[in-house]
DSSP file (Angstrom, degrees, kcal/mol; ACC not computed):
  #  RESIDUE AA STRUCTURE BP1 BP2  ACC     N-H-->O    O-->H-N    N-H-->O    O-->H-N    TCO  KAPPA ALPHA  PHI   PSI    X-CA   Y-CA   Z-CA
    1    1 A X     >        0   0    0      0, 0.0     4,-1.9     0, 0.0     5,-0.2   0.000 360.0 360.0 360.0 -40.0   21.2    4.6   15.6
    2    2 A X  H  >  +     0   0    0      1,-0.2     4,-2.2     2,-0.2     5,-0.1   0.887 360.0  52.0 -63.9 -38.2   24.6    3.2   14.7
    3    3 A X  H  > S+     0   0    0      1,-0.2     4,-2.3     2,-0.2    -1,-0.2   0.864 107.2  52.8 -68.2 -34.2   25.1    1.6   18.1
    4    4 A X  H  > S+     0   0    0      2,-0.2     4,-2.3     1,-0.2    -1,-0.2   0.916 110.0  47.9 -66.0 -41.8   21.7   -0.2   17.8
    5    5 A X  H  X S+     0   0    0     -4,-1.9     4,-2.4     2,-0.2    -2,-0.2   0.903 111.6  50.5 -64.9 -40.9   22.7   -1.6   14.4
    6    6 A X  H  X S+     0   0    0     -4,-2.2     4,-2.6     2,-0.2    -2,-0.2   0.911 110.3  49.6 -63.0 -42.4   26.0   -2.8   15.8
    7    7 A X  H  X S+     0   0    0     -4,-2.3     4,-2.8     2,-0.2     5,-0.2   0.910 110.7  49.6 -64.4 -41.8   24.3   -4.5   18.7
    8    8 A X  H  X S+     0   0    0     -4,-2.3     4,-2.3     1,-0.2    -1,-0.2   0.923 112.5  47.9 -62.5 -43.2   21.8   -6.3   16.5
    9    9 A X  H  X S+     0   0    0     -4,-2.4     4,-2.0     2,-0.2    -2,-0.2   0.913 113.8  46.9 -64.0 -42.9   24.7   -7.4   14.2
   10   10 A X  H  X S+     0   0    0     -4,-2.6     4,-2.3     1,-0.2    -2,-0.2   0.937 113.9  46.6 -65.8 -46.8   26.8   -8.7   17.2
   11   11 A X  H  X S+     0   0    0     -4,-2.8     4,-2.3     1,-0.2    -1,-0.2   0.868 111.4  51.4 -66.5 -35.2   23.9  -10.5   18.9
   12   12 A X  H  X S+     0   0    0     -4,-2.3     4,-2.1    -5,-0.2    -1,-0.2   0.891 110.6  49.0 -68.5 -36.5   22.8  -12.1   15.6
   13   13 A X  H  X S+     0   0    0     -4,-2.0     4,-2.1     2,-0.2    -2,-0.2   0.895 110.7  50.7 -67.4 -38.5   26.4  -13.4   15.0
   14   14 A X  H  X S+     0   0    0     -4,-2.3     4,-2.2     2,-0.2    -2,-0.2   0.919 110.5  50.0 -63.2 -42.7   26.5  -14.7   18.6
   15   15 A X  H  X S+     0   0    0     -4,-2.3     4,-2.1     1,-0.2    -2,-0.2   0.902 109.9  50.0 -62.1 -40.9   23.2  -16.5   18.0
   16   16 A X  H  X S+     0   0    0     -4,-2.1     4,-2.4     1,-0.2    -1,-0.2   0.878 109.3  51.8 -66.4 -36.5   24.5  -18.0   14.8
   17   17 A X  H  X S+     0   0    0     -4,-2.1     4,-2.5     2,-0.2    -1,-0.2   0.898 109.0  50.6 -65.5 -39.3   27.6  -19.2   16.5
   18   18 A X  H  X S+     0   0    0     -4,-2.2     4,-2.7     2,-0.2    -2,-0.2   0.902 110.0  49.7 -65.0 -40.3   25.5  -20.9   19.3
   19   19 A X  H  X S+     0   0    0     -4,-2.1     4,-2.4     2,-0.2    -2,-0.2   0.925 111.6  48.8 -63.7 -43.7   23.4  -22.6   16.7
   20   20 A X  H  X S+     0   0    0     -4,-2.4     4,-2.2     2,-0.2    -2,-0.2   0.904 112.1  48.5 -62.5 -41.4   26.6  -23.9   14.9
   21   21 A X  H  X S+     0   0    0     -4,-2.5     4,-2.2     1,-0.2    -2,-0.2   0.923 111.8  49.4 -64.5 -44.0   28.1  -25.1   18.1
   22   22 A X  H  X S+     0   0    0     -4,-2.7     4,-2.2     1,-0.2    -2,-0.2   0.890 110.3  51.1 -62.6 -39.4   24.8  -26.9   19.1
   23   23 A X  H  X S+     0   0    0     -4,-2.4     4,-2.1     1,-0.2    -1,-0.2   0.920 110.3  47.9 -64.7 -43.9   24.6  -28.5   15.7
   24   24 A X  H  X S+     0   0    0     -4,-2.2     4,-1.6     1,-0.2    -1,-0.2   0.878 111.3  51.2 -66.9 -35.7   28.2  -29.8   15.8
   25   25 A X  H  X S+     0   0    0     -4,-2.2     4,-0.7     2,-0.2    -1,-0.2   0.894 109.9  49.8 -66.9 -38.7   27.6  -31.2   19.4
   26   26 A X  H >< S+     0   0    0     -4,-2.2     3,-0.6     1,-0.2     6,-0.3   0.891 110.1  50.5 -66.7 -38.1   24.4  -33.0   18.2
   27   27 A X  H 3< S+     0   0    0     -4,-2.1    -1,-0.2     1,-0.2    -2,-0.2   0.851 112.2  47.4 -66.8 -33.2   26.3  -34.5   15.3
   28   28 A X  H 3< S+     0   0    0     -4,-1.6    -1,-0.2    -5,-0.2    -2,-0.2   0.532  86.2 114.5 -86.2  -6.1   29.1  -35.7   17.6
   29   29 A X  S X< S-     0   0    0     -4,-0.7     3,-0.9    -3,-0.6     4,-0.4  -0.339  72.2-128.0 -68.3 147.5   26.7  -37.2   20.2
   30   30 A X  T 3> S+     0   0    0      1,-0.2     4,-0.7     2,-0.2     3,-0.4   0.677 100.5  74.4 -70.7 -15.8   26.9  -41.0   20.7
   31   31 A X  T 34 S+     0   0    0      1,-0.2    -1,-0.2     2,-0.1     3,-0.2   0.867 105.6  34.4 -63.5 -34.8   23.1  -41.3   20.2
   32   32 A X  T <4 S+     0   0    0     -3,-0.9    -1,-0.2    -6,-0.3    -2,-0.2   0.462 101.5  76.4-100.4  -1.8   23.4  -40.7   16.5
   33   33 A X  T  4 S+     0   0    0     -4,-0.4     2,-0.3    -3,-0.4    -1,-0.2   0.723  74.3  89.9 -84.2 -19.3   26.7  -42.4   15.8
   34   34 A X  S  < S-     0   0    0     -4,-0.7     2,-0.1    -3,-0.2     0, 0.0  -0.566  85.2-114.6 -76.6 137.4   25.3  -46.0   16.0
   35   35 A X        -     0   0    0     -2,-0.3     2,-0.2     1,-0.1    -1,-0.1  -0.409  31.6-109.5 -69.9 148.3   24.0  -47.3   12.7
   36   36 A X        -     0   0    0      1,-0.1    -1,-0.1    -4,-0.1     2,-0.1  -0.534  37.2-105.0 -75.5 141.4   20.3  -47.9   12.4
   37   37 A X        -     0   0    0     -2,-0.2     2,-0.3     1,-0.1    -1,-0.1  -0.397  36.1-113.8 -67.3 143.7   19.3  -51.6   12.3
   38   38 A X        -     0   0    0     -2,-0.1     2,-0.2     1,-0.1    -1,-0.1  -0.576  28.5-130.1 -78.7 138.2   18.3  -52.8    8.9
   39   39 A X        -     0   0    0     -2,-0.3     2,-0.3     1,-0.1    -1,-0.1  -0.496  22.7-107.0 -83.2 155.7   14.7  -53.8    8.5
   40   40 A X     >  -     0   0    0     -2,-0.2     4,-2.0     1,-0.1     5,-0.2  -0.622  23.2-128.5 -79.2 143.5   13.6  -57.1    7.0
   41   41 A X  H  > S+     0   0    0     -2,-0.3     4,-2.7     1,-0.2     5,-0.2   0.855 106.4  57.3 -62.9 -35.2   12.1  -56.7    3.5
   42   42 A X  H  > S+     0   0    0      1,-0.2     4,-2.4     2,-0.2    -1,-0.2   0.915 107.5  47.1 -63.1 -42.3    9.0  -58.7    4.5
   43   43 A X  H  > S+     0   0    0      2,-0.2     4,-2.5     1,-0.2    -1,-0.2   0.911 112.0  50.5 -65.7 -40.8    8.2  -56.4    7.3
   44   44 A X  H  X S+     0   0    0     -4,-2.0     4,-2.4     2,-0.2    -2,-0.2   0.919 111.3  48.0 -63.0 -43.8    8.7  -53.4    5.1
   45   45 A X  H  X S+     0   0    0     -4,-2.7     4,-2.5     2,-0.2    -1,-0.2   0.894 111.1  51.3 -63.5 -39.8    6.4  -54.9    2.4
   46   46 A X  H  X S+     0   0    0     -4,-2.4     4,-2.4     2,-0.2    -2,-0.2   0.916 111.0  47.5 -64.8 -42.3    3.8  -55.6    5.1
   47   47 A X  H  X S+     0   0    0     -4,-2.5     4,-2.7     2,-0.2    -2,-0.2   0.894 111.4  50.9 -65.6 -39.3    3.9  -52.1    6.4
   48   48 A X  H  X S+     0   0    0     -4,-2.4     4,-2.7     2,-0.2    -2,-0.2   0.916 110.5  49.0 -63.7 -42.1    3.7  -50.7    2.8
   49   49 A X  H  X S+     0   0    0     -4,-2.5     4,-2.1     2,-0.2    -2,-0.2   0.915 112.5  48.1 -63.1 -42.3    0.6  -52.9    2.2
   50   50 A X  H  X S+     0   0    0     -4,-2.4     4,-2.3     2,-0.2    -2,-0.2   0.906 111.7  50.1 -64.3 -41.2   -1.0  -51.7    5.4
   51   51 A X  H  X S+     0   0    0     -4,-2.7     4,-2.9     1,-0.2    -2,-0.2   0.917 109.5  50.9 -63.9 -42.7   -0.3  -48.1    4.6
   52   52 A X  H  X S+     0   0    0     -4,-2.7     4,-2.6     1,-0.2    -1,-0.2   0.893 109.6  51.2 -60.7 -39.5   -1.8  -48.5    1.1
   53   53 A X  H  X S+     0   0    0     -4,-2.1     4,-2.0     2,-0.2    -1,-0.2   0.926 113.0  44.5 -64.3 -44.5   -4.9  -50.0    2.6
   54   54 A X  H  X S+     0   0    0     -4,-2.3     4,-2.4     2,-0.2    -2,-0.2   0.886 112.8  51.9 -66.7 -38.1   -5.2  -47.1    5.1
   55   55 A X  H  X S+     0   0    0     -4,-2.9     4,-2.6     2,-0.2    -2,-0.2   0.906 109.8  49.1 -65.7 -40.8   -4.5  -44.6    2.3
   56   56 A X  H  X S+     0   0    0     -4,-2.6     4,-2.2     2,-0.2    -1,-0.2   0.888 110.6  50.9 -63.9 -38.5   -7.2  -46.1    0.1
   57   57 A X  H  X S+     0   0    0     -4,-2.0     4,-2.4     2,-0.2    -2,-0.2   0.901 110.5  49.4 -64.6 -40.7   -9.6  -46.0    3.1
   58   58 A X  H  X S+     0   0    0     -4,-2.4     4,-2.8     2,-0.2    -2,-0.2   0.926 110.1  50.3 -64.2 -44.4   -8.8  -42.3    3.6
   59   59 A X  H  X S+     0   0    0     -4,-2.6     4,-2.5     1,-0.2    -1,-0.2   0.895 110.9  49.7 -61.1 -39.3   -9.3  -41.6   -0.1
   60   60 A X  H  X S+     0   0    0     -4,-2.2     4,-2.5     2,-0.2    -1,-0.2   0.920 111.1  48.8 -64.9 -43.6  -12.7  -43.3    0.0
   61   61 A X  H  X S+     0   0    0     -4,-2.4     4,-2.3     1,-0.2    -2,-0.2   0.905 112.4  48.6 -63.0 -41.1  -13.7  -41.4    3.1
   62   62 A X  H  X S+     0   0    0     -4,-2.8     4,-2.6     2,-0.2    -2,-0.2   0.915 111.2  50.0 -64.4 -42.7  -12.7  -38.1    1.5
   63   63 A X  H  X S+     0   0    0     -4,-2.5     4,-2.3     2,-0.2    -2,-0.2   0.926 111.9  47.4 -62.6 -44.7  -14.6  -38.9   -1.7
   64   64 A X  H  X S+     0   0    0     -4,-2.5     4,-2.4     1,-0.2    -1,-0.2   0.915 113.0  49.0 -62.9 -43.2  -17.7  -39.8    0.2
   65   65 A X  H  X S+     0   0    0     -4,-2.3     4,-2.5     1,-0.2    -2,-0.2   0.911 111.1  49.5 -64.1 -42.1  -17.5  -36.6    2.3
   66   66 A X  H  X S+     0   0    0     -4,-2.6     4,-2.4     2,-0.2    -1,-0.2   0.895 111.5  48.7 -65.8 -39.4  -17.0  -34.4   -0.8
   67   67 A X  H  X S+     0   0    0     -4,-2.3     4,-2.2     2,-0.2    -1,-0.2   0.919 112.4  48.3 -64.9 -42.5  -19.9  -36.0   -2.5
   68   68 A X  H  X S+     0   0    0     -4,-2.4     4,-2.3     1,-0.2    -2,-0.2   0.904 111.5  51.1 -62.5 -40.7  -22.1  -35.5    0.5
   69   69 A X  H  X S+     0   0    0     -4,-2.5     4,-1.8     2,-0.2    -2,-0.2   0.913 108.4  50.9 -63.7 -43.8  -20.9  -31.9    0.8
   70   70 A X  H  X S+     0   0    0     -4,-2.4     4,-0.7     1,-0.2    -1,-0.2   0.920 111.8  47.4 -60.9 -43.5  -21.7  -31.2   -2.9
   71   71 A X  H >< S+     0   0    0     -4,-2.2     3,-0.7     1,-0.2    -1,-0.2   0.901 112.3  49.8 -63.9 -39.5  -25.3  -32.5   -2.4
   72   72 A X  H 3< S+     0   0    0     -4,-2.3    -1,-0.2     1,-0.2    -2,-0.2   0.773 104.6  58.7 -71.8 -25.3  -25.8  -30.5    0.7
   73   73 A X  H 3< S+     0   0    0     -4,-1.8    -1,-0.2    -5,-0.2    -2,-0.2   0.646  82.9 102.0 -80.5 -13.8  -24.6  -27.3   -0.9
   74   74 A X  S << S-     0   0    0     -3,-0.7     2,-0.3    -4,-0.7    -3,-0.0  -0.405  80.2-110.4 -71.3 147.7  -27.2  -27.3   -3.6
   75   75 A X        -     0   0    0     -2,-0.1     2,-0.2     1,-0.0    -1,-0.1  -0.610  26.7-131.6 -81.6 134.3  -30.2  -25.1   -3.1
   76   76 A X    >   -     0   0    0     -2,-0.3     3,-1.3     4,-0.1     8,-0.1  -0.549  16.6-123.5 -80.7 150.0  -33.6  -26.7   -2.4
   77   77 A X  T 3  S+     0   0    0      1,-0.3    -1,-0.1    -2,-0.2    -2,-0.0   0.762 111.6  47.6 -67.6 -23.0  -36.5  -25.6   -4.5
   78   78 A X  T 3  S+     0   0    0      2,-0.1     2,-0.3     0, 0.0    -1,-0.3   0.444  93.1 102.8 -94.5  -0.9  -38.5  -24.7   -1.4
   79   79 A X    <   -     0   0    0     -3,-1.3     2,-0.1     1,-0.1    -4,-0.0  -0.617  66.8-131.3 -91.5 139.5  -35.7  -22.7    0.3
   80   80 A X     >  -     0   0    0     -2,-0.3     4,-2.3     1,-0.1     5,-0.2  -0.427  29.1-110.7 -77.1 163.4  -35.4  -19.0    0.5
   81   81 A X  H  > S+     0   0    0      1,-0.2     4,-2.3     2,-0.2     5,-0.2   0.902 118.1  50.3 -61.8 -41.7  -32.1  -17.4   -0.5
   82   82 A X  H  > S+     0   0    0      2,-0.2     4,-2.2     1,-0.2    -1,-0.2   0.918 111.5  46.6 -64.8 -45.3  -31.4  -16.4    3.1
   83   83 A X  H  > S+     0   0    0      1,-0.2     4,-2.4     2,-0.2    -1,-0.2   0.880 111.3  53.3 -65.3 -37.2  -32.1  -19.8    4.5
   84   84 A X  H  X S+     0   0    0     -4,-2.3     4,-2.3     2,-0.2    -2,-0.2   0.925 109.1  48.3 -63.0 -45.1  -29.9  -21.4    1.8
   85   85 A X  H  X S+     0   0    0     -4,-2.3     4,-2.3     2,-0.2    -2,-0.2   0.906 111.8  49.5 -63.2 -42.0  -27.0  -19.1    2.6
   86   86 A X  H  X S+     0   0    0     -4,-2.2     4,-2.1     1,-0.2    -1,-0.2   0.920 111.6  48.5 -63.5 -42.8  -27.3  -19.9    6.3
   87   87 A X  H  X S+     0   0    0     -4,-2.4     4,-2.6     1,-0.2    -1,-0.2   0.868 109.4  53.9 -64.2 -36.3  -27.4  -23.7    5.6
   88   88 A X  H  X S+     0   0    0     -4,-2.3     4,-2.7     2,-0.2    -2,-0.2   0.916 107.3  50.2 -63.9 -42.9  -24.4  -23.3    3.3
   89   89 A X  H  X S+     0   0    0     -4,-2.3     4,-2.1     2,-0.2    -2,-0.2   0.931 113.3  45.7 -61.2 -44.9  -22.4  -21.6    6.2
   90   90 A X  H  X S+     0   0    0     -4,-2.1     4,-2.4     1,-0.2    -1,-0.2   0.906 113.0  50.3 -64.2 -41.0  -23.3  -24.4    8.6
   91   91 A X  H  X S+     0   0    0     -4,-2.6     4,-2.9     2,-0.2    -2,-0.2   0.884 108.0  53.2 -66.4 -37.8  -22.5  -27.1    5.9
   92   92 A X  H  X S+     0   0    0     -4,-2.7     4,-2.6     2,-0.2    -1,-0.2   0.920 109.8  48.3 -62.2 -43.0  -19.1  -25.5    5.3
   93   93 A X  H  X S+     0   0    0     -4,-2.1     4,-2.2     2,-0.2    -2,-0.2   0.929 113.7  46.8 -61.7 -44.5  -18.3  -25.6    9.0
   94   94 A X  H  X S+     0   0    0     -4,-2.4     4,-2.4     2,-0.2    -2,-0.2   0.914 112.1  50.4 -63.7 -42.7  -19.4  -29.2    9.1
   95   95 A X  H  X S+     0   0    0     -4,-2.9     4,-2.5     2,-0.2     5,-0.2   0.926 110.3  49.1 -62.7 -45.8  -17.4  -30.1    6.0
   96   96 A X  H  X S+     0   0    0     -4,-2.6     4,-2.4     1,-0.2    -1,-0.2   0.909 111.4  50.1 -61.0 -41.9  -14.2  -28.5    7.3
   97   97 A X  H  X S+     0   0    0     -4,-2.2     4,-2.2     2,-0.2    -1,-0.2   0.913 111.2  48.6 -63.2 -42.5  -14.6  -30.3   10.7
   98   98 A X  H  X S+     0   0    0     -4,-2.4     4,-2.2     2,-0.2    -2,-0.2   0.904 111.5  49.1 -64.7 -41.2  -15.0  -33.7    8.9
   99   99 A X  H  X S+     0   0    0     -4,-2.5     4,-2.3     2,-0.2    -1,-0.2   0.891 111.2  50.1 -66.7 -38.3  -12.0  -33.1    6.6
  100  100 A X  H  X S+     0   0    0     -4,-2.4     4,-2.7    -5,-0.2    -1,-0.2   0.900 109.4  51.9 -63.4 -39.8   -9.9  -32.2    9.7
  101  101 A X  H  X S+     0   0    0     -4,-2.2     4,-2.3     2,-0.2    -2,-0.2   0.908 109.6  48.9 -64.3 -41.5  -11.1  -35.3   11.4
  102  102 A X  H  X S+     0   0    0     -4,-2.2     4,-1.8     2,-0.2    -1,-0.2   0.931 113.5  46.5 -62.9 -45.5  -10.1  -37.4    8.4
  103  103 A X  H  X S+     0   0    0     -4,-2.3     4,-2.4     1,-0.2    -2,-0.2   0.888 110.8  53.1 -64.5 -38.5   -6.6  -35.8    8.3
  104  104 A X  H  X S+     0   0    0     -4,-2.7     4,-2.3     1,-0.2    -1,-0.2   0.903 106.6  52.5 -63.9 -40.7   -6.2  -36.2   12.1
  105  105 A X  H  X S+     0   0    0     -4,-2.3     4,-1.9     1,-0.2    -1,-0.2   0.899 109.8  48.9 -61.2 -40.4   -7.0  -39.9   11.8
  106  106 A X  H  X S+     0   0    0     -4,-1.8     4,-2.3     2,-0.2    -2,-0.2   0.910 109.7  51.2 -67.4 -41.5   -4.3  -40.3    9.1
  107  107 A X  H  X S+     0   0    0     -4,-2.4     4,-2.9     1,-0.2     5,-0.2   0.888 107.4  54.0 -63.3 -37.1   -1.8  -38.4   11.3
  108  108 A X  H  X S+     0   0    0     -4,-2.3     4,-1.7     1,-0.2    -1,-0.2   0.915 108.5  49.4 -61.0 -41.8   -2.6  -40.7   14.2
  109  109 A X  H  < S+     0   0    0     -4,-1.9     4,-0.5     2,-0.2    -2,-0.2   0.920 114.3  45.0 -62.2 -43.0   -1.8  -43.7   11.9
  110  110 A X  H >< S+     0   0    0     -4,-2.3     3,-0.9     1,-0.2    -2,-0.2   0.926 115.7  44.8 -68.0 -45.3    1.5  -42.2   10.8
  111  111 A X  H 3< S+     0   0    0     -4,-2.9    -1,-0.2     1,-0.2    -2,-0.2   0.714 103.0  65.2 -77.1 -19.9    2.6  -41.1   14.2
  112  112 A X  T 3<        0   0    0     -4,-1.7    -1,-0.2     1,-0.2    -2,-0.2   0.664 360.0 360.0 -74.0 -15.1    1.7  -44.3   16.0
  113  113 A X    <         0   0    0     -3,-0.9    -1,-0.2    -4,-0.5    -2,-0.1   0.488 360.0 360.0 -74.9 360.0    4.3  -46.2   13.9
């Protein structure tokens, strides 16, 4: 048992040393030593305005989806309890898929920049 603990300690220290060495090599690499070019303020403002527009569109899409979901989750007067529960399960799946799609669209916007 003692030898297993010693081996784990030794291998974990070796791994930490490798990580430290890799980090120092990445910091010293010439790829990261060049300063980043400064952006023009107009371009930055334009991108911020575009982002705000997309964010507002996303918020609107989320609000519409949530309102639709709330209406769909209500029980109809002609519906049995069993049919209502089944419709709720299907609506929950649809709602989750729509929310994922909205989030995916936003990630596409962010990562395309």
